[in-house]
C-alpha positions as CSV (number, residue, x, y, z in Angstrom):
1,M,81.9,148.3,47.0
2,S,80.3,147.5,50.4
3,D,80.5,149.9,53.4
4,G,82.8,147.5,55.1
5,A,85.2,147.5,52.1
6,V,85.2,151.2,52.0
7,L,86.1,151.5,55.7
8,A,88.8,148.9,55.3
9,A,90.3,150.8,52.3
10,R,90.8,153.8,54.5
11,V,93.2,152.0,56.7
12,H,96.8,151.2,55.9
13,W,98.3,148.2,57.8
14,A,102.1,148.7,57.2
15,W,103.8,146.2,59.4
16,L,107.4,146.5,60.5
17,R,108.0,142.7,60.4
18,N,104.6,141.0,60.1
19,A,101.2,141.1,61.7
20,Q,101.9,138.4,64.3
21,F,105.2,140.0,65.5
22,D,103.9,143.6,65.4
23,I,100.7,142.9,67.3
24,S,102.6,141.0,70.0
25,F,105.2,143.8,70.1
26,I,102.7,146.7,70.1
27,L,99.9,145.3,72.2
28,G,101.3,142.2,74.0
29,L,104.3,143.9,75.7
30,P,102.3,146.8,77.2
31,A,99.6,144.4,78.3
32,L,102.2,142.2,80.0
33,A,103.9,145.2,81.7
34,I,100.7,146.8,82.9
35,S,99.4,143.4,84.2
36,I,102.5,142.8,86.2
37,G,102.4,146.4,87.6
38,L,98.8,145.9,88.7
39,I,99.7,142.5,90.3
40,V,102.5,144.2,92.3
41,V,100.1,147.0,93.4
42,W,97.7,144.3,94.6
43,Q,100.4,142.2,96.2
44,P,103.4,144.3,97.1
45,N,105.2,141.3,98.6
46,L,105.7,140.1,95.0
47,F,107.7,143.2,94.0
48,V,111.1,141.8,95.0
49,P,110.9,138.5,93.1
50,I,109.4,140.2,90.1
51,L,112.1,142.9,90.1
52,I,114.8,140.2,90.3
53,F,113.3,138.4,87.4
54,D,113.0,141.7,85.5
55,L,116.6,142.5,86.1
56,W,118.1,139.1,85.2
57,F,115.9,138.1,82.3
58,L,114.9,141.5,80.8
59,G,117.1,144.4,82.2
60,Y,120.6,142.9,82.0
61,H,119.5,140.8,79.0
62,H,118.3,143.9,77.2
63,V,121.7,145.6,77.7
64,I,123.5,142.5,76.4
65,A,121.2,142.8,73.3
66,T,122.9,146.2,72.8
67,Y,126.3,144.6,72.5
68,T,125.0,142.3,69.7
69,R,125.0,145.6,67.8
70,L,128.5,146.5,68.9
71,C,130.8,143.5,69.0
72,F,129.2,140.3,67.9
73,D,130.7,140.6,64.4
74,R,133.8,142.3,62.9
75,K,132.0,144.9,60.9
76,S,130.0,146.2,63.9
77,F,133.1,146.2,66.2
78,S,135.2,148.1,63.6
79,E,132.5,150.8,63.5
80,H,131.8,151.1,67.2
81,W,134.9,150.0,69.0
82,P,135.5,153.5,70.6
83,L,132.2,153.1,72.5
84,L,133.6,150.0,74.2
85,V,137.3,150.7,74.5
86,F,137.1,154.4,75.5
87,L,133.6,155.3,76.6
88,L,132.9,152.3,78.9
89,P,135.9,152.8,81.2
90,L,135.1,156.5,81.4
91,V,131.5,155.8,82.4
92,A,132.6,153.2,84.9
93,A,135.2,155.3,86.5
94,G,132.9,158.3,86.8
95,T,130.0,156.4,88.2
96,L,132.2,154.6,90.7
97,A,133.8,157.8,91.9
98,I,130.5,159.6,92.3
99,A,128.9,156.7,94.2
100,Y,132.0,156.2,96.4
101,Y,132.8,159.8,97.3
102,L,129.5,161.7,97.0
103,G,126.9,159.0,97.8
104,L,124.5,156.6,96.1
105,W,121.6,159.1,96.1
106,I,123.2,161.1,93.3
107,I,123.4,158.0,91.1
108,V,119.8,157.1,91.9
109,S,118.6,160.6,91.1
110,I,120.5,160.8,87.8
111,Y,119.1,157.4,86.9
112,F,115.5,158.5,87.7
113,Y,115.6,161.3,85.2
114,W,117.9,159.7,82.6
115,Q,115.9,156.5,82.4
116,W,112.7,158.5,81.8
117,F,114.4,160.3,78.9
118,H,116.0,157.1,77.5
119,Y,112.7,155.2,77.7
120,T,110.9,158.1,75.9
121,R,113.5,158.4,73.3
122,Q,113.5,154.7,72.5
123,S,109.7,154.8,72.1
124,W,110.2,157.9,69.8
125,G,112.6,156.0,67.6
126,I,110.3,153.0,67.3
127,S,107.4,155.3,66.4
128,R,109.6,156.8,63.7
129,A,110.3,153.3,62.3
130,Y,106.5,152.6,62.1
131,R,105.9,156.0,60.6
132,G,108.6,155.3,58.0
133,K,106.7,152.2,56.8
134,E,103.8,154.3,55.5
135,R,105.0,157.7,54.3
136,S,101.9,158.5,52.3
137,A,99.6,158.5,55.4
138,L,98.5,161.8,57.0
139,Y,100.7,162.6,60.0
140,E,101.4,165.6,62.3
141,D,104.7,167.3,61.4
142,G,107.3,169.6,62.9
143,W,107.1,170.7,66.5
144,I,103.4,169.7,66.9
145,D,104.4,166.1,66.1
146,Q,107.0,166.0,68.8
147,A,104.8,167.9,71.2
148,V,102.0,165.3,70.9
149,F,104.5,162.5,71.4
150,Y,106.2,164.0,74.5
151,A,103.2,165.5,76.1
152,L,102.4,162.6,78.4
153,P,106.0,161.6,79.2
154,V,106.7,165.3,80.2
155,L,103.5,165.4,82.3
156,G,104.5,162.1,83.9
157,I,108.0,163.2,85.0
158,L,106.7,166.6,86.2
159,S,104.1,164.9,88.2
160,R,106.6,162.5,89.8
161,S,108.9,165.4,90.6
162,H,106.0,167.3,92.3
163,Q,105.1,164.2,94.2
164,D,108.7,164.0,95.6
165,P,108.5,160.4,96.8
166,G,111.8,160.6,98.7
167,Q,112.7,157.0,97.8
168,F,113.0,155.2,94.5
169,I,113.5,151.4,94.4
170,G,114.1,151.5,98.1
171,L,116.9,154.1,97.8
172,E,117.1,157.8,98.6
173,L,115.9,160.0,95.8
174,R,116.1,163.8,95.4
175,V,114.0,165.4,92.7
176,I,113.9,168.7,90.9
177,P,111.2,170.8,92.7
178,V,108.1,171.2,90.6
179,A,105.2,173.4,91.7
180,A,101.6,172.2,91.4
181,P,100.6,174.9,88.8
182,M,103.3,173.6,86.4
183,V,101.8,170.1,86.6
184,S,98.4,171.6,85.9
185,V,99.6,173.5,82.9
186,A,101.4,170.4,81.5
187,A,98.2,168.3,82.1
188,A,96.1,170.9,80.2
189,A,98.6,170.9,77.3
190,A,98.7,167.1,77.1
191,V,94.9,166.9,76.9
192,A,94.8,169.6,74.2
193,L,97.6,168.0,72.2
194,I,96.2,164.5,72.3
195,G,92.8,165.7,71.5
196,Y,94.2,167.4,68.4
197,W,96.1,164.2,67.5
198,A,92.8,162.2,67.8
199,L,91.1,164.7,65.4
200,R,93.9,164.5,62.9
201,R,93.8,160.7,63.0
202,F,90.0,160.8,62.4
203,Q,90.7,163.2,59.5
204,A,93.3,160.7,58.1
205,W,90.8,157.9,58.3
206,R,88.1,160.0,56.5
207,E,90.7,160.7,53.7
208,G,91.8,157.1,53.4
209,R,95.3,158.0,54.8
210,L,95.2,156.5,58.2
211,A,98.5,154.7,59.2
212,A,96.8,152.1,61.4
213,V,99.9,150.4,62.8
214,H,101.6,153.7,63.8
215,T,98.3,154.9,65.3
216,L,98.1,151.7,67.3
217,Y,101.6,152.1,68.6
218,M,101.0,155.7,69.6
219,L,97.9,154.6,71.6
220,T,100.0,152.1,73.5
221,H,102.8,154.7,74.0
222,F,100.2,157.1,75.6
223,T,98.8,154.3,77.7
224,I,102.0,153.0,79.2
225,F,103.1,156.5,80.3
226,V,99.7,157.2,81.8
227,V,99.8,154.0,83.8
228,G,103.5,154.1,84.8
229,Y,103.7,157.8,85.8
230,L,100.1,158.9,86.6
231,A,97.8,156.1,87.4
232,I,100.0,154.1,89.8
233,E,100.7,156.2,92.8
234,D,103.9,154.4,94.0
235,V,106.8,155.7,91.9
236,T,108.7,152.3,92.1
237,Y,105.7,150.2,91.0
238,G,105.0,152.7,88.2
239,W,108.7,152.5,87.1
240,L,108.5,148.7,87.1
241,V,105.7,148.9,84.4
242,I,107.7,151.2,82.2
243,N,110.9,149.2,82.8
244,I,109.4,145.9,81.8
245,W,107.8,147.4,78.7
246,H,111.1,149.1,77.7
247,N,113.3,146.1,78.3
248,A,111.1,143.6,76.5
249,Q,110.5,146.1,73.6
250,Y,114.3,146.6,73.1
251,I,115.1,142.9,73.2
252,L,112.5,142.1,70.5
253,F,113.4,145.1,68.4
254,V,117.1,144.3,68.3
255,W,116.3,140.7,67.4
256,M,114.0,141.8,64.6
257,F,116.7,144.2,63.3
258,N,119.3,141.4,63.3
259,N,116.8,139.1,61.6
260,R,116.2,141.6,58.9
261,R,120.0,142.3,58.6
262,F,120.7,138.6,58.0
263,K,117.6,137.8,56.0
264,N,119.7,136.3,53.2
265,G,121.1,133.6,55.5
266,I,124.3,133.0,57.4
267,D,126.9,135.8,56.9
268,P,130.5,134.4,56.8
269,D,131.6,137.6,58.5
270,A,129.1,137.2,61.4
271,R,128.4,133.5,61.5
272,F,127.3,133.3,65.2
273,L,125.1,136.4,65.2
274,S,123.6,135.7,61.8
275,Y,122.9,132.0,62.9
276,I,121.0,132.9,66.1
277,S,119.1,135.7,64.2
278,Q,117.5,133.4,61.6
279,P,113.7,132.9,61.5
280,G,112.5,130.4,64.1
281,R,115.6,131.0,66.3
282,L,114.3,133.7,68.6
283,W,114.5,131.2,71.4
284,L,118.2,130.6,70.7
285,Y,118.9,134.3,70.5
286,L,117.2,134.9,73.9
287,A,118.9,131.9,75.5
288,T,122.3,133.1,74.3
289,C,121.8,136.5,75.7
290,V,120.6,135.0,79.1
291,V,123.7,132.9,79.3
292,I,126.0,135.8,78.5
293,T,124.1,137.9,81.0
294,G,124.7,135.3,83.8
295,V,128.5,135.0,83.1
296,I,129.2,138.7,82.7
297,Y,127.0,140.0,85.5
298,W,127.9,137.4,88.1
299,A,131.6,138.0,87.4
300,L,131.3,141.8,87.6
301,L,129.2,141.8,90.7
302,G,131.7,139.5,92.4
303,A,134.5,141.8,91.5
304,L,132.8,144.9,92.7
305,D,131.9,143.3,96.0
306,A,135.4,142.1,96.5
307,W,137.3,145.2,95.4
308,F,135.1,148.3,95.9
309,F,131.8,148.3,97.6
310,A,131.8,145.5,100.2
311,G,129.5,147.6,102.4
312,L,127.6,149.3,99.6
313,S,125.1,148.1,97.0
314,A,127.3,146.8,94.3
315,T,124.3,145.7,92.3
316,I,122.9,149.2,92.0
317,V,126.3,150.7,91.1
318,L,126.9,148.0,88.4
319,Y,123.4,148.4,87.1
320,Q,123.9,152.1,86.6
321,I,127.4,151.8,85.1
322,V,126.0,149.6,82.4
323,N,122.8,151.6,82.1
324,F,124.6,155.0,81.7
325,H,127.0,153.5,79.1
326,H,124.0,151.8,77.3
327,Y,122.1,155.1,77.2
328,V,125.0,156.9,75.4
329,V,125.6,153.9,73.1
330,D,121.9,153.7,72.1
331,A,121.8,157.4,71.3
332,N,124.6,156.8,68.9
333,I,123.7,153.5,67.1
334,W,119.9,153.7,66.8
335,K,119.3,156.8,64.8
336,V,116.5,155.9,62.4
337,R,117.5,158.7,60.1
338,K,120.8,156.8,59.3
339,E,120.6,155.2,55.9
340,P,121.9,151.7,57.0
341,I,119.2,151.6,59.7
342,R,116.5,152.7,57.3
343,R,117.7,150.2,54.7
344,T,117.7,147.3,57.1
345,L,114.2,148.1,58.5
346,G,112.8,148.6,55.0
347,L,111.7,152.2,55.7
348,Q,110.5,154.5,52.9
349,D,112.3,157.6,52.0
């Protein structure tokens, strides 16, 4: 066997869907998000139009994608209806009350920290999915596994808190005070943990047990948090990078999940969702979500402006109502350890 064949044999390419989809998902989305972030840093006047595009075609759209898992078919609705009927009104009432009586800055500050946690947890879940495709590979386990994954996100949020930018997306932000020594300790820990991870992956390669796709995903996870929280000085521009990556990632992952769920063709109990989730119909799935986004969000924004916050930013309040509800819902419906999720994604036990 040639040296090249020996090297290739040491690498396991366990795709979640297929090579084309996974490479676009793992490499293409971070490259797009980072490129847009760098463009905004170079030309700040482009921030507003890019943000509007992000909200309407990725942000709101990605939340609508969540509801394809909740209420686009009878089975899903029967399983998750309390999250819509009870949880959504509670989240809406609480968010509106806080914004109206205490001020928008509290909503903005809660969002600043909660979105960081939500984005990190989504990435963690996706990393678990890739890890589950190749269980025989050599991985880190237990607390060290989680420490490696969270090292850079934790460093990022501590760094931003220490930075105390005062404003976030043009709105007042109040952060948890973080001293410089704490950031330094977190930075040293992150360097040590990622160095350990790199050595372990080299060991896995030497033993012929390297999970190449999972490793590739981890590298992009590290990169996106370094760029979004450490490399870009402006907190809002850095957030834009993370937000675009997160939104696009979620939209494609949900479509991929639905596509696998309905891989046997049109389901009589979920005709519409199964139809738009068939291979070759990603464009139709995206177009459907965009149309639903337009109808729902324009109606809700108009209602809020007319009834509640004529002099306040209805857009921000609505965005956070839907975000906060979406964060709780996602934590409930996307647990990779659940057997139906694992079965649909084709993960190993």
